C-alpha positions in Angstrom: -39.8 4.2 8.7 -37.3 6.2 6.6 -37.0 10.1 6.5 -35.5 11.9 3.4 -35.4 15.3 2.2 -36.4 15.6 -1.5 -38.0 18.4 -3.7 -41.7 18.5 -4.9 -42.0 18.1 -8.6 -45.0 18.9 -10.8 -46.4 16.1 -13.0 -49.2 17.2 -15.2 -51.8 18.7 -12.9 -50.5 17.1 -9.9 -47.3 17.2 -7.7 -45.2 14.3 -6.5 -42.0 13.3 -4.9 -39.4 10.8 -5.8 -37.9 8.4 -3.1 -34.5 7.3 -4.0 -34.0 3.5 -4.4 -31.0 3.5 -1.8 -33.3 5.1 0.8 -35.9 2.1 0.3 -33.5 -0.7 0.4 -33.6 -1.0 4.1 -37.6 -1.4 4.0 -39.9 -3.9 2.3 -41.5 -1.2 0.4 -42.0 -2.0 -3.3 -43.6 -0.3 -6.3 -47.4 -0.4 -6.0 -47.3 -0.5 -2.1 -49.6 2.0 -0.4 -47.6 4.5 1.8 -48.2 7.4 4.2 -46.1 10.6 3.7 -46.0 13.3 6.3 -45.3 16.6 4.6 -43.5 19.5 6.3 -41.8 22.5 4.8 -38.0 23.3 5.4 -38.5 27.0 5.9 -36.5 28.6 8.6 -39.5 30.0 10.6 -42.2 27.4 10.5 -43.8 28.6 13.8 -44.1 32.1 12.6 -45.8 30.5 9.4 -48.4 28.5 11.3 -49.1 30.8 14.0 -48.5 34.3 12.7 -47.0 36.9 14.8 -48.4 38.8 17.7 -48.0 42.1 19.2 -47.9 42.3 22.8 -49.1 45.3 24.8 -46.6 44.6 27.4 -42.8 44.0 27.3 -41.4 40.7 27.7 -39.8 41.9 31.0 -42.8 43.0 32.4 -44.9 39.8 31.4 -42.0 37.7 33.1 -42.3 39.9 36.2 -45.9 39.1 36.4 -45.6 35.3 35.8 -43.1 35.1 38.5 -45.5 37.1 40.7 -48.2 34.5 40.0 -46.2 31.5 40.1 -43.7 32.0 43.1 -45.5 35.0 45.0 -42.3 37.1 44.3 
């Protein structure tokens, strides 16, 4: 398995990526082989993008106190 960072490029009505030859030299992958590509964005706040934001009705300090009380009987 190799991991590379590359840019998505538009080809006609589709998009594609280019895998540099030097990154393939350590594998037996060649032109025409079927491959699986896992795609993720390189944005800074991926969790926020995936799950959105949530407004809590209680402060973090209050939530932590409640968790301590429930977990440790403090």
